Each structure stands twice: as C-alpha cells, then as structure tokens.
C-alpha positions in Angstrom: -49.4 86.2 22.2 -49.3 90.0 22.7 -46.1 89.2 24.6 -44.3 87.3 22.3 -45.0 89.9 19.7 -43.6 92.5 21.8 -41.0 90.5 22.4 -39.7 90.1 18.6 -37.5 92.9 17.3 -39.0 95.7 15.5 -36.9 95.2 12.2 -39.1 92.2 11.7 -42.4 92.8 9.8 -45.3 90.9 11.4 -46.5 89.3 8.5 -42.8 87.4 8.0 -43.2 86.0 11.4 -41.9 82.0 11.3 -44.5 80.1 11.9 -43.7 77.1 14.1 -44.3 73.6 12.4 -45.7 71.4 15.0 -46.8 67.9 13.8 -48.2 64.3 14.9 -45.3 62.2 15.6 -46.2 58.9 14.1 -45.6 55.6 15.6 -42.4 53.9 13.9 -43.2 51.1 11.6 -43.4 47.7 12.9 -41.0 45.4 12.4 -42.5 42.6 10.0 -42.1 38.7 11.6 -40.4 36.2 9.4 -42.8 34.4 7.8 -43.1 30.8 8.4 -42.2 29.4 5.0 -38.6 31.2 5.6 -38.0 29.7 8.6 -38.8 26.0 7.5 -36.7 26.8 4.3 -33.5 27.8 6.4 -34.2 24.9 8.6 -34.1 22.5 5.9 -31.0 24.2 4.1 -29.2 23.7 7.3 -30.3 19.9 7.6 -29.4 19.6 4.3 -26.0 20.8 5.1 -25.1 18.5 8.1 -26.4 15.5 6.3 -23.9 16.2 3.6 -21.3 16.8 6.0 -22.2 13.6 7.2 -22.1 11.5 4.2 -18.6 13.3 3.2 -17.5 12.1 6.6 -18.6 8.6 6.2 -17.3 8.1 2.6 -13.9 9.2 4.0 -13.5 6.8 6.6 -15.0 4.2 4.3 -12.3 5.0 2.2 -10.0 5.1 4.7 -10.5 1.4 5.9 -10.5 0.1 2.2 -7.0 1.9 1.6 -6.1 0.2 5.0 -6.9 -3.3 3.9 -5.5 -2.9 0.6 -2.1 -1.8 2.1 -2.2 -4.9 3.8 -3.0 -7.2 1.1 -0.1 -5.3 -0.8 2.2 -6.2 2.1 1.3 -10.0 2.4 1.8 -10.2 -1.6 5.0 -8.4 -1.3 6.1 -11.2 1.2 4.6 -14.1 -1.1 6.8 -12.6 -3.9 10.0 -12.4 -1.8 9.3 -15.8 -0.8 8.5 -17.1 -4.4 11.6 -15.2 -5.6 13.8 -17.2 -2.8 12.7 -20.4 -4.3 13.1 -19.7 -7.7 17.0 -18.0 -6.8 17.5 -21.6 -5.0 16.2 -23.6 -7.6 18.3 -22.0 -10.3 21.3 -22.2 -8.3 24.3 -23.9 -9.6 24.5 -26.5 -6.4 20.7 -27.4 -6.8 21.5 -27.9 -10.7 24.5 -29.7 -10.5 22.9 -32.2 -7.8 19.7 -33.1 -9.7 22.2 -33.5 -12.9 24.5 -35.8 -10.8 21.4 -37.8 -9.6 20.0 -38.1 -12.8 23.3 -39.9 -14.0 25.2 -37.0 -15.7 29.0 -36.6 -15.4 31.3 -33.6 -15.8 33.9 -34.5 -18.8 37.1 -34.2 -17.9 39.3 -33.4 -21.0 37.5 -31.2 -23.4 37.1 -31.9 -27.1 36.1 -29.7 -30.0 35.0 -30.2 -33.5 36.4 -28.3 -36.0 33.6 -27.5 -38.8 35.8 -26.3 -41.4 37.6 -30.1 -42.1 35.3 -31.8 -39.7 38.7 -33.1 -37.3 37.8 -33.6 -33.7 40.6 -31.8 -31.7 41.3 -32.9 -28.3 41.5 -36.4 -26.1 39.0 -38.5 -27.7 37.8 -40.7 -25.2 34.8 -41.3 -23.0 34.0 -39.5 -19.9 34.5 -41.4 -16.7 31.6 -43.3 -14.9 31.9 -40.5 -12.1 32.5 -36.9 -12.2 35.4 -35.1 -10.7 33.1 -32.4 -9.2 31.0 -34.2 -6.5 27.7 -32.0 -6.5 26.3 -34.0 -4.1 28.8 -34.1 -1.8 30.0 -31.6 1.2 32.8 -30.3 -1.0 31.0 -27.1 -2.2 29.5 -24.4 0.2 26.2 -25.2 1.1 22.9 -23.0 -0.1 20.2 -22.8 2.5 17.5 -22.2 0.0 17.7 -25.7 -1.5 19.0 -28.0 1.5 15.6 -28.8 2.3 14.5 -29.5 -1.5 13.9 -32.7 -2.9 15.8 -34.3 -5.7 14.4 -34.9 -9.2 15.0 -38.7 -9.3 13.8 -39.1 -5.2 11.4 -37.0 -4.2 12.4 -38.2 -0.1 16.1 -37.2 -0.8 17.5 -33.8 -0.5 21.1 -32.5 -1.7 22.4 -33.5 2.0 20.5 -37.0 1.5 18.6 -36.4 4.7 15.2 -37.4 3.7 12.5 -34.8 4.4 10.0 -35.0 7.2 6.3 -35.6 6.1 4.7 -32.0 6.4 2.7 -31.4 9.3 -0.9 -30.1 8.5 -1.7 -28.5 11.9 1.2 -26.6 11.5 0.6 -23.2 9.6 2.9 -21.9 7.2 5.1 -19.1 8.3 5.8 -16.1 6.4 8.9 -14.2 7.6 8.5 -10.4 8.1 8.9 -8.2 5.2 12.1 -5.8 6.0 11.0 -3.0 3.5 9.2 -1.4 6.5 12.4 -1.6 8.9 13.5 -4.5 11.1 10.7 -6.0 13.4 11.5 -4.8 17.0 9.8 -6.1 20.1 7.0 -4.1 22.0 8.3 -3.0 25.3 6.9 -1.1 28.2 
C-alpha cells in the first residue's frame, strides 16, 4: 500500500482517500417456470376458440344449403305460377269463352234492341235471334289460341275448340315444366 499512497498527489489528504467498494455479485434471479394451471387454462382457451370457429363454420355451411334448397323451391313455384297464369289466361280468352257459349247453344243476336226506361218503349228490330250465330266461334275463322287448343269444352269433355278428341293422358309420362326465362335463355352445355 505504500506505493499506492506515494503515487497519490500531495494535495489530497490521506484521510479523504476514496475507498473502493467491492461487493459480491449476486446470481441473477431465476425465472419462474409457468405453473401447470396456467398452461392448461391457455390450452383450454385455444380449444374453446377453435370449437367456436368450427361451430360457426358448420352453421354457415348448413345455412347456405338451406338457402340453396329454398331458392330451388322458389324457382319451381315460379314455374308453376307461370303455368297456372297461362292456363287462366287461356280459359278467360275470348276464343274459349265464345266456343263454350256456342257449345251451350248461345247465339249472337244480329239486330240490337234497346228498352227505353222512361216510357218502356222497345227501340230497334223486334225479332228473335236466328238459330245459328253469324260468328262461328268453333270454326276456323278466328285466330287460334295455343293456350286453349287442347282444353275440353264445357258440354263435351272429349271435344276441344278444334273438335279433335283429346288423347287419354299417359300415366307413365311425367309432367314437363318449361324452364323459366327469368334467369335468361336456356343454353346447351358445350365443351
């Protein structure tokens, strides 16, 4: 120590010499291992999230299949609605109504007659209508209506407007529903 003291400058008094502070270096604190409970909770949380995602995926897939089935049913019902509206249009057409009226024996009166209500006088030709009508509803003079050519008449279920008897329905043949044109024209699939 004497050599160290001689090396110090003379201006510093001996009693004020700084001490070196040396200490024992402690070992760094050990990291704690995660407890088993925390690992199990984390694993269960991950499994719960995975199960929830799978459940949502299954429900979405099931909903899409149900939606597809409902759209198919709506499409079929639209076809049936169109077929029924075509049938109603045909049954209410002037050709079908006139043909049924003629088949029932109704005739169109040629000269119109009017009854004046003020004095009860009959104005116009005062004669009965002829036995046959001047308009032949059952004949081929009118423009044909494809919606009612195969419809039976009221008086004779075997006869149609054209007078051709209907063929008996074939129970082995399925009912053909024409495709709906709301989704565009049907096109063949080509390669």
